[in-house]
Structure formats: structure tokens, C-alpha cells
N, C-alpha and C positions, 0 to 999 in steps of 0.2 A: 657183162658176166651174173647171170641169174645169180642168187643165192638164195632165195623164194619166189614158189608157183603157189598160187592161187588155183584152186578148181573149184567152178564153180556150181551153182545147182541146174537145178529145175525150169523153165518158164522163161529160160534168155533168148529164145531161137528166134525173135528182132533185135535184141542188142551184136555188138562186136564186140572182139577184139578190145579194141580203144576205147570205149564207149562204159565197158564195165571194166575196163582197170580205169576209168577216170570215177568210179566211185566207191573201189577196194586197194588198191592202193594207198591214197590217200589216210585213210579210215585205217587197215594194217600197220601203217607207220606208226597213227597215233596212238595204236595200242602197247605197238614196243615200245614210247615213248613211255606213256604212262610205266611203263613196267620197268622204269631205266635204264634202257640200250641196250644194250647199240642199235640202232633204227637205224635202215635198210637205205641207201637210200633211195628213189624212184627206179633210177635205172637199173636197179639189181631185182626189183622184184617186179617177177614175169606174170602174165596171166592165159592156161589154159584152157583155151575156148574151145568149147562142140556144140553150141548151143543150135548154130547154122544144119544143122545134120538135123536139127527135131523139127527143118522151116518144112510147111507143105511145099511140096512140086508146084509152082509158077502160081505164089502167092503173090499177089499185090499191097495185099492192106497189112499196116502196122499193127493192126486188131488183132485181136485172141481169134480162133474159131467157135461158130457157136455154139457148141457145143448143148444139152440138155441131159438130162435124166434117160432116156433113150439110152444116150451113147457111151456110159458104163454099163463096158461089158460083162460075163460071170467069168468067174477063175481070180487070175490074180488083181486085175482092175476093181472090183467089187467088193475082195476080202482084205483090198488096201483099204480101200474107202472105208466098209466094216471097223478095222483095227481102228484108228485114225479119230470116228465116230465113236466106238469104249473107248479110247484114252479121251477124245475132248470133254465126253458128262463124267472122266475120272477126276476132271481136274477141275470145273468147271460147275457149278452147284444148278445155273438154271439154265444147266442142257440138259434134255433128256436124253437117256440114251437109248439102245436101242428096244429093250423089253418094252422099259414105260411108252413106249411109241408106240405101243400095239401093234410091231411087226415081229412077230415073235424071235425077236434074233433071226437068224439065218435057216431058223429049223424051214425043212418045206419051202423054201426062196425060187428052187431050180424045179418045181413043182408047178409052179405057176408066175409067169409073166406077169401079172399085173401086179402081184404079192410082189413079186421085186422092184417092180417101180416104183410101187409106193414104199417098198422100205427102200431104195434108191436118194428119193426125194422126200422123204423126211431124214435119213444124212444129211443131204447139202443143205437144208433147214437148220438142219441142228448147227450144223457147221458150221457154216454165215451166217448163223445166227449168235456163237460162242462171240465172247467179249475181245480176242482174240484175236476172229479173224472176221472184225464187223466192220464191210466194205469188200471185202471178196470177192469174187463174181461167182457163179455155177463153173460157168463156161471157163473161170481161171482157177480152178482149185482142177473140177475134170480131164481139165489139159495138163494139171502139174503132176497131175492121178496116172494121167497113158502114158506120159515121157516117164516115171520111172516103172512103170508096165512091159515099157515096151523094152527100156534096154535089162531086163532081166530074162524076158523071151524072147529076142531078135539077135542071133547070135552077131549078123554082118553088122547092124549096128554098134553092137558089144566091142567085137574091135575094132573101128572106125574111131568110137567115141574115148578107145584106149590109148589109141596111136598119137593120138591129138594130148595128152596127158604126159604120153613116152617122148614126144618131138619137144617140148618144152623142158625136160629135166635134162641141165646139163651136169658135165662132173664139177664144177660150182654149185652142185645147185646143194644147198646146207639142210632147205625146209622143207616142204611140202603142207601147205595147208586147203581145205578140203571142205567144202557145205555140202550139206544136203545128198544128191542124186551122185554130189562131188566124189562124197568125203567114199564110197563105193568102191566106184568108178579110180580114183586114187590110188587103194584098199587093192586093187584087185589089177593094175598097173605095175606095183610095188611086188606085187607077187609071182608076177610072169613076162617080164623081163629081167635084162639084164643090169637096167639104173637104179641106183641107189641111193640115197637119201639118208640122212641120222638121221632125223625128225620132224615124225606127224604126228597133224594137228585138227581131229574130224570137229566139226561144227553139226550144231541140231540132223546128228547123222543115224538115218537109220535101220545100218549096221548088227542094233540088237532085236531083230524082229526077226524071232525065232524060222519058221516055218515057211513066211514067206520070200526074207530077203538070206538071212544069215546060211538060209540050210542049201540056198541057191547059187552061194559063193564059188568063186572059181580060183583056187583052187578050194575043193569041196572041204565041207568041216569034220576034222575025224573024230567019232566019239562029240559033240559037239562043239569043239574046239574049233577056231581058225587059227589059220597058220601065220606064225609071226614073218611077218616080210623079210628075208633074207640082206643082212645091214642093215636094217632096220635099229635104232640105239633108243629111243626115246619114241614114243604114240602117247599123248595129252587128247584125249575125247572131252569136250566141251558141249553140256547138252544145259537146257533154261527147260525150266520148270514143266510151264507150261508149254511147251514145243511138242506138238498132236504126230507132227515128223519122227520126232527120237521119242519113239514110245516106248524106246527101252533107252532108260538112265545111262545105264553104267554097261560098260562094254568087257570090264575084264573078269567077271566070272565068262566068258565065249572066249577072250584072248589071250589069258595070259594075267598073271601078277605085274608085271611089269609096263602093262596101258594106268595111266588113270584117266580116275576121272573126274570131272572139275561140273559143279553148278553154278549156271550163273542167272540174272537177274535181264531179262530185255524190254521189259518194260510192257508196251501195249502188241508189238512186232515181236515177239517168243521166237522165228525162225527166220530174223530177217539177219541178211548176212552181215551188213556193214555192222549191227549193233552188236554181235560176236567178237568181232576183229578188234570195236572198239574195249571190250571187256578186257580189264586187267586179268585176270583167269589167263586168257588163250595172248596176249602179250610175252607174259610172261611166259609162258611155250614156245615163242618163236624164237625171244632172245636168246633163253637158257639154249634152241637150236642151234644161233647164231651163235653162243661163245664157244660152248665146249667143241674141244677140238675134232676132225674129223677123225674117221671110222673108215675103217678098211671094207666093212663087214665080215659075213659067216655065217654059216647054214642056217637053215630053218630052224624055232627053233617050239 
């Protein structure tokens, strides 16, 4: 009986459902324990795994692809990188922003390939030098960027990823916990299938990025407001104040007053899923979803 389903984020293409579960299930249960329980049994927590859908065909190495600045494509990938860079500069005084780096922001970039590459290189240098991304390699950052962009622009990948999540939700599932890109996947899955859960908990979510993510959601927002998934009783969004992926910390203005936004501090690993799962705020949201009586759902609101 799967009462809680965890949906992972980017960068998990070389893992498996089992290896990911070894990391996240104990931390999820630990967070629920800190919140006073009930603590789901290990067999009651499932992982919706889709990382292999982003694994390059024929890959034999367990390492990352050798991405560099030239691999960041114009459009969604470049725009996401600029958003992350600007956010990093806002929260870390040691990170120079786009204007400070002499790139003139995004102005005129499409007119000059060399200027665009200079800007991408400056963004990568700034991000990987930020205190909360120390040790992150260019290729890993670009790979994560490409996965988010691909989900938003590739209909086949989008359909297959959502199908993986839908397959893990059973009639007994009460809580859906989703990290990073997984929060976008989980939200769209709930909006586009007959599967229902009582509680959604999003962690480090990019759902608040209006032009790049929010406006591309399916179903599309109406007059700037996102749909409330049918049957969903509560939604708690948890964000670290220094998480550059969760550029917009508060989702309530975009999805309605029933949504609760919570801020946490994850230390130097601000976007790490396990840090989010052990946060008291996350544990409380999961515990509340397990304690409340199941609902049968209703119309979109």
C-alpha cells in the first residue's frame, strides 16, 4: 500500500528507483518523525522514477556528459540560465550579476554568437563560484538546465515522464511529495489524469518562474492563475531562501489562497532533496496529509 509517493528532480539519469529510494525514503520518514508522526512504513513510501528517460542512448559511462558553455542553446535553456544567475547575484553578494559582469544582460545577445558565449561563460563562472554551488561542475549545471528545458519543450518526453508518476499513484496514495522539476511533473500529472491525492508537497519548485515555467504549464494558467488540481485538499510549497531553482519562493499568488508557502534553511546544500525532506516544515505537511481523512475530490477551483 503506497501512501506517500516521492517524485525526484533533475540529475538522476544514472540512478534507479531502488538507489534513489535508499536516499530519500529514510529522510522522508525522518522528517515525519520530527513532526510527531504518523511515520509511514518504508513499504508505504514509493518513488516515481523517470530519470532514465533523460539518459543518453547507448551511454556506457556512469559519468556526466561533457557539456560546456557552447552547449547552452538559445531560447529556454539560455533564459533559464540567466534567471538562475540573476537570482544567485541577488542572494550572494559575492556573485556579480549580469550587468556587473559586463555582458549587458540579455540585450543584443542574439546578434552576436561570441557575446552570447561570453555571457554563458560568465553565468557559469558566477553560479559555480557561488557559496551554495561550490563544487558544482559546469557540465552538471548545464545538464540539469537541459533536463528542465527538455521537459518543457519536448512533448514526447513530457508525456512519458508524467506517465511514470501516474503509474505510481494508487487509490491508497494520500501524499505526493515532489522536488525541483518533479514538482512541475507532479502538478501537471494531477491536473491531467484521473488520479487524485489529498496532499501535494512541493520542494525547491521552479513553478513560480512566470514566463519560463508557469506560462508553459498544461493546462495553461487562466489570466495568470494556475489550475488547482481536482481533488487536491492541501498544497504546501517549501523553499530555501537561497535556492536559485526556486526563483519565486511564494506560489500562493499564482495558484490560490489554499496553498501554503513555507521557508526553510538547508545550509550550504540549498537545493538538495534530502535536506528538504528532513526539514520540520516538510515533515509537518506530510504528517498532516496522512492524518486527515481522505477526500473524494471535486471540480477545479
